[in-house]
KOLDRENNU-291748 format. One record per residue: residue in one letter; x, y, z of N, C-alpha, C, O in turn. Coordinates in steps of 0.2 Angstrom, whole numbers, plus 5000, padded with zeros to 4 digits. Layout:
<rs>
AXYZXYZXYZXYZ ...
</rs>
This chain:
<rs>
M477949035089477849065094477849125089477549175088 A478549115084478549185079477749225077477449275079 I477449175071476849205069476449225074475949255072 Q476449215080475949215086476349305085476249355081 L476849285089477149395090476849415086476249435087 I476949405079476849445072476349465072476149525071 T475849405075475049405069474649475078474149505078 E475049465082475149525089475249585086474749625086 A475749595085476149655082475649685079475349735081 L475549645072474849685068474249705070473849745067 A474149685074473549685078473349755083472849795084 C474149745084474249825087474349885082474449945085 G474449865075474449905072475349925067475449975063 A475649875069476449885067476349865063475749835063 R476849875055476749865049477049785048477249775054 R477149745045477049665045477949665045478249645050 H478249695040479049715039479449745043479949735046 K478949795045479449775053479349745057479749745062 A478749715059478649645065479049595065479149555070 C479249585057479549525056480449525055480849475054 G480649605055481449615054481249635061481549695060 V481049625067481249615073481649555076482049545081 L481249505072481349455071481549425070481349365072 G482049435064482549435057482449365054482749315054 I481849385052481549375046481149385043480849435045 S480949355035480949415030480149375030479949325032 C479849445027479049425026479049365019478449345019 R479249335015479249305013479249215017478849165016 T479649205022479749185026479149165031479049115032 L478849215033478149195039477649185030477549125030 R477549195027476949195022477149095021476749045021 R477749105019477849025018477748975027478048925028 W477648995030477448965039476948965038476748905038 S476548995037475849025036475348985032474848975035 E475548945027475348895024475148845025475548805027 P474448805025474248775026474648685029474648645034 S474948695021475248625022476248635026476648595028 H476148685025476948685030476948655035476548675040 E477348605037477548585041478048635049478648645050 L477648645051477948695059478548665063478648665069 S479048635059479548595063480248615061480448615055 D480748645066481348635065481848585061482248545064 R481848605052482448545046482948585047483048605041 R483448635051484048645049484548575053484548535058 G484848595047485348545048485248485042485648435041 Q484548485039484548425037484748425030484548375027 G485148485025485148495021485748455018486048415020 A485748475014486748465009487148445018487148395021 R487348515021487648505024487548445033487848415037 G486948455031487048385038486848335037486648295042 R486848315028486848205027487648225027487948285027 I487848155028488548105028488648115020488248085017 H489148145018489248115012489548025010489947995014 P489248005004489547935004490347925003490647885006 Q490547984998491347974997492148015000492648034999 A491448015009491848055015492048005016491847945016 L492848035019493347975024492947975029492348005030 T493347905032492747845036493647885041494147915040 P493247865048494047895053494347855050494747875046 E494347795052494947735051495247785047495747805050 E495047825041495547855034496047895037496647895037 K495547935042495747995043496447975049496948015051 Q496247925051497047925057497547875053498047845055 A497347885047497647835044498147895041498747875040 I498047935039498348015034498648045040499248055040 V498348055047498748075052499448045053500048065055 Q499247985051499847925057500447945051501047965053 A500147935044500647965038501048025040501648025039 C500748075043501248115041501448135049501848185050 N501348115051501748115058502448045057502748015062 T502648045053503247935054503847995055503848055054 P504347965055504848015055504948045047505048105046 E504948005042504848055036504548075033504748065027 H504148095035503648125033503748175040503248145043 A503848205043503648225052503848295049503648345052 S504148305042504448385042504148435035504248495034 L503748365031503548375027502748415024502348425029 P502648435020502148465019501548405017501748355017 P501048415015500548385010500848355006500948295006 S500948435000501348424991501948394992502248374986 Q502248374999502948334997502548245000502948194999 I501948235003502148165006501648135000501748074999 V500948174997500648134992501048114988500948054988 P501448114985501848144979502448024983502547974979 R502648024988503048004992502547944992502747884990 L501947944996501547884998501447854989501347784988 A501447904982500947864979501847814973501847774968 D502247864976502947794974503147734978503547694976 Q502947734982502647674988502247644986502447584986 G501547634983501147604979500447624982499847594981 Q500547694988499947704991499747754992500147794995 Y498947764991498547834990497947834998497647785000 L498147875000497647905007497047925002496647894999 A497247985002496648035000497448084995498048074994 S496748154994497248184990497448274994497248304999 E497848304990498048324994497848385000498148405005 S497048394996496848464999496348425006496048445011 S496348335004496048305011496648295014496348285020 F497148285015497848315021497548355024497348335030 Y497548415020497748495026497048485028496948515033 R496448465026495948465031495848435036495548455041 V496048355035496248315041496648335045496648315051 L497248385042497748365048497448475053497648495058 K497048505048496748545053496248515058496048545063 E496048455056495448445060495748425064495548445070 H496348395064497048395071497248425075497248415081 G497348485071497448535076498448525075498948535079 Q498448505068499148505065499248555059499648535055 I498848605057499148665052499648685057499548715062 N500248675055500948705058501448735053501148775049 R501948745053502348775049502748695049503048695055 R503048645045503448615046504448625045504748655042 G504548595048505248615048505548675053505148685059 K506248735051506448765055506048855052506148915054 A505648835046505448905045505048955047504448945046 Q505249015051504849035057504049055055503949055048 L503549085058502949105056503049175054503449215056 P502549185049502649245045502549305051502149315056 K503249355047502749425057502449455054502549455048 K502049505055501549565056501649615055501149645055 V502149645053502149715053501849775052501549805047 A501849815061501649875057501349925052501749975053 A500949945048501150005045501450045047501450055053 P501750095042502250135045501850225048501350255045 Q501950235051501650315055501250355046501650355041 A500750365046500550425041500750485041500450515045 W501050515039501150585036500850615031500950595025 V500350685033499850735028500650805028501150805032 S500650825025500850895023500550935018500450935012 Y500350995023499951045020500351115015500151165012 G500951095017501451165014502151105014502251045017 A502751155009503151155009503651145015503551185019 N504051105015504651095023504451085026504551115031 Q503751025026503551005032503350895031503250855036 V503550885026503950825024504150795019503950785014 W504650785022505150735019505250675016505150635020 S505550665010505550575007506350585007506650645007 W506650535006507350535004507750455003507750415008 D508050444996508550354996508950394993509050454991 I509250324992509950304990510050274981510150214980 T510050294979510250244971510850254969511150294972 Y511250204963511850164959511750234954511350284955 L511950224952512250284947512850224943513350224947 P512950194938513550154932514150174932514250234931 S514750144934515350174934515450134927515150094924 T516150184926516550154921516650064921516450004918 V517050084926517250014929516449974933516049984937 R516649884928516149854929516249814936516649794939 G515449814938515249814945515249874951515049864957 Q515549924949515849984953515450004950515350004944 F514850054956514150124957514450144961514750124966 M514050204958514450264963513450264967512950224966 R513750334972512850324974512450394975512850434977 L511650424975511550474972510950474978510350444979 Y511350524982510850524989510450594986510750644982 M509750584988509250634982508650644991508550604995 V508450694990508050734996507450764992507550804988 L506850754993506450784990505850804996505850765000 D505550834996504850864997504350854994504050874989 V503950805000503450774997502750804997502250774996 F502750874997501850924995502150934988501750924983 S503050974987502850994982503350954980503850994980 R503450904980504050844975504950894972505350894967 M504750924978505350974973506250954977506250954983 I506650934975507250904975507650964979507751024976 V507850954984507951044989508650984991509051024993 G508750954991509650914993509450884988508950874985 W510550854987510850814983511350774984511350774991 E512050724980512750744983512850654977512450604978 V513050654976513450614974514050594976514450644976 H514150534978514850484983514850434979514450414974 W515450404981515750334979515350274986515050224984 E515350274993515050244997514350274999514050324997 E514250225003513650265005513550265014513050235016 S513750285019513550305023513250365028513250435028 A513050325033512750385040513150465039512850515038 E513850465040514050535037514050555034513950615035 N514050545028513750565020512850595020512750645017 A512350555024511850585023511950625028512250675026 S511950625035512250675038512450755037512250805040 T512650755032512850805030512550835024512550895022 L512250795022511650825015510850845021510750905022 I510650805023510350815025510150885031509550905033 G510750915034511050975038510951025033510451065034 K511251025029511251075022510551065017510251115018 A510451045015509651075014509251055020508951005019 C509151075025508851095033509051165032508551205031 L509551195032509851245031509651295025509551355026 S509551245019509451285014508851295012508751315006 Q508351295016507851295018507351315024506751315026 G507951335028507751375033507251315036506651305035 V507451285040507251245042507151225049507551175051 R506651235056506451235059506651195066507051165062 P506751185071506751125074505851105075505451145074 D505751045077504951015076504851035070504151035070 Q504951065065504651065058504351045053503851055050 L505050985056505050925047504750855052504750845057 A504550825046504950745047505250705040504950695034 L505750675043505850645036505850595037505850565042 H505650555030505550485028505850445024505950455018 S506150375027506750365023506450275022505850255023 D507150225019506750165022507150135027507350175032 N507350075029507450045032508450035031508649995035 G508950065028509450065026510150075033509950095038 S510850065033511050065037511250155037511450185042 P511150185031511350265031510850295033510850345037 M510250255031509750285037509350295043508950335045 K509750205048509750205055510450235060510450245066 G511050245055511750265058511650315065511250355067 A512150305068512150345071512250405069511750445070 T512750425068512750505066512150535063512150585065 M511650515058511250525057510550545061510150595060 L510650485065510150495069510050535074509550565075 A510950545078511150615081510850685077510550725080 T511050665072511050745067510350765066510250825064 L509850725067509050735067508850775072508650835071 Q508950755076508950765085509250815085508850855088 K509850845084510250895086509750955079509651015081 L509450925073509250965066508350995072507951045071 G508250945076507250955077506950915074506350925075 V507150865069506850835063506550765063506950735061 V506250755064505850655067506050615062506350655058 P506050555060506350525057505650515058505150535061 S505750455051505150405052505350345045505450375039 F505350285044505350245042504950195042504450175045 S505250165035504750115033504750045034505250015038 R504250005031504349915035504849875032504949905027 P505049845032505649785031505449785024504849795022 S505949785020505849755013505149785010504949745005 V504949825011504149855008504349905004504349955007 S504549894996504649974993504150054993504250114992 D503550014995503150054992502850074997502350104997 D503150075005503050145009503850195007504050225012 N504150195003504250275000504250274993504750254989 P503650274991503650304984503750334983504150334979 Y503650384985503950484980504850474977505150484972 S505150454986505750434981505750384976505850414971 E505550324974505750294972505450304965505650264961 A504650364962504450374959505050414954505250414948 L505350464961505950504957506250464952506250474946 F506550414958507350384952507150364947507450374942 R506550334948506450324939506350344935506450324929 T505850444936505750474931506650494932506650544928 L507150494935507750514933508150444928508550464923 K508150414930508250344924507950334918508050294913 Y507650364918507250324912506950384909506450374905 T507250464910506950514903507650534901508150534904 P507150554893507650524888508550564887508950574882 A508650594894509250634893509950624897510450644897 Y509550554900509850524904510450484901510150444898 P511250464901511650444898511750384895511350334897 R512250374890511750294886512650274893512550244898 K513450324889513750294893513650294901513350334905 R514050244904514150264910514650324914514950364910 F514650334920515050404921515650384919515750324918 E516050404919517150384919517150414926517650394929 D516650474931516950494937516350534940515850554937 L516650534946516150594953515750644947515150644946 E516150694944516150744943515750764938515450814938 Q515850684930515250704929514950664928514850654922 A514450624932514150644937513650674940513050674940 R514250714944513650784948513550824943513050864945 A513950834935513750894933513250864930512850904928 W512950784927512450774929511850784930511350784926 V512050774938511250764942510950834942510350854941 Q511750884942511550944943511050974938510751024940 G510950944932510550964924510050964927509751014929 F509850874927509350824930508950874935508350884935 V509350904940509050924947508751004943508151014945 T509051034939508751094937508251094932508051154931 W508151044929507751044924507151014927506551034924 Y507050964934506450924937506250974941505750964943 N506651024942506351074950505951154944505651204945 T506151134940506251214937505551224929505151264927 Q505851144926505351144919505051074919504751054913 H505051014925504550984923503950994926503851014931 R503450984921502750994926502550914929502450864925 H502650914933502350864937501750844939501450874944 S501450784935500650784936500250754940499650744940 G500850724946500350734955500450814956500550814962 I500350844954500350894959500150974954500351024955 G499550934948499350954944499650974937499150984932 F500350994934500650984929500951054931501051094927 V501151054936501651124937502251124939502551064940 T502451154940503351124942503551114949503351164952 P503651084952503951084960504251144961504451144967 E504451194958504851244960503951284961503851314967 Q503651284958503251314956502851314962502951354966 R502451274962502251244970502651244977502551254982 H503051234975503651274980503751324986503851324992 A503551364980503651454981502651454983502451514984 G502151414983501851444982501251464978500751474980 H501651464970501451494965500851474959500551504954 D500651394963500251334959499751394962500151444961 K499151424964498551424967498351464959497851444956 G498851504958498651594953498651544947498151544943 I499251494945499351474939498851414936498751394930 L498451394943497851334940496951384943496351364944 H497151444945496351474942496551504936496051504932 K497051524932497351554927497051494923496651514919 R497251424923496851404918496351364918496051354912 K496051354926495251374923494951404921494351374919 E495051474921494751534917494851504911494351494907 V495451494908495451484900494951424897494451444894 Y495151354899494751314897493851314899493451274897 E493851364905492851394905492851454901492451494901 A493351454898493151534892493151494884492751514880 A493551464884493351384878492751374879492251404876 K492551304885491751314886491351354883491151344877 C491151424886490851474884490851494875490451514871 G491751494872491451514864491151394861491051384855 K491151374864491051304860490951244867491251204870 P489951274868490251224875489851184870489351184873 G489751154865489351094860490251034866490250994871 R490851064862491151004864491050974872491150914873 W490951024876491051004884490250944885490250894888 K489750984880488950974882488850994890489051044893 S488350904893488650924900489150914904489150924910 R489650894899490250894904490750944908491050984905 Q491050934915491450974917491951004914492250964911 T492051054913492851054911493551024917493450994922 R493951044913494650984919494751024923494751084923 N495050974928494950974935495551024935496151004933 W495651074938496151124937496351114947496951134948 E495951104952495951114958496451134962496851084961 H496751174967497351154969497351104974497051104979 I497651064973497950974979498151034988498651064989 K497651034991497651054995498151015001498251045005 E498250935001498650905006498850865003498450844999 V499550825003499650775001499950735008500150755013 W499850635007499750615012500250555011500150515007 L500850545014501250465014500950415017500750425023 N500850365015500750295017500050325023500150315029 P499550355019498950375022498650315025498850265024 P498050345031497450265034497350285025497550315021 R496750225026496250205018495550215020495150185018 E495450275025494650335025495150395021494750445019 H495950415018496350475016496650465009497150495008 L496150425002496150424996496050494996495850535001 R496250514988496250544985495350564980495150534975 S494950594984494350624981494250704980494350734985 P494050724973493550774972493450824977493450884978 E493250764984492850814990493350884992493250944994 N493850834992494350884997494950904997495350925001 G495150854988495650884984496450874987496950904986 A496150814990496850774995497250724991496850684988 L498050714989498250654987498750634990499250664992 A498450574991498550494995499150464994498850414992 V499750444994500050384991500550344995500750294993 
</rs>
């Protein structure tokens, strides 16, 4: 029937590969079917999958596997535990993979024991920032003290767009009261208006405390939270803490008191905001990008590279100079289609 339909289509002027595509076959299949020696019969299921392997388990052997897995001593054990126990008793029924396959056929691939099924947690809300003071990220890290086992808590608030540290404090304890005070001061210093800012954090108790949430509601700040036990959902704060603790200026000795810790953090924040050329924002300082001066700086760098290329074009040949384009938007926990690309100059983490 397929050959007849294609023959009629060709007689009416259709192209062979187009006619074959309508029926879902290839031109090679049509030629094979048209050979005089070809048997025009449906032989699907007669290949390797259609044959019964001589070493396959018999229905009786499969039933023995199911009965062994459902005995009282094996009812709460996986096949990886059942097979060795049967071997200790001098009995071999099948391999572990065969056990799993047979249990799946009988609808018994379930979690045995009291372990709950894994929960699928929805991805956190995606945020995009086109300028300063639109999306902030904050977290708490430990600073060691001279008393072993006792740590100070460093609170830090970071602007996602500019990477500028807009607020920080050091305390002995974690509390929603300290966090709410910090966020209030940061919003006041940056002149944040209601319904202007989204604040992202993890799921710690200071982040979700009643005092903290009430402060955010009063300030008109939208709270955003990571998934439980997923550190990748708050990457900007995690990267900031790594920079802080791996900088060469990080003290080798433990902090003696809050005053010493606060003095060192103050120096780090000044260096980070005003001197550190951040790789994620085109190697400008966070303060320059926060104030909107990065566009002119990056444009001047591009002119310097273009002039160098004109002076010695052989070094670049057909290659472009280094990309000093301004990053227009920054994503926090973006959907997959908003990864960084040269076309839109976006940065997504």
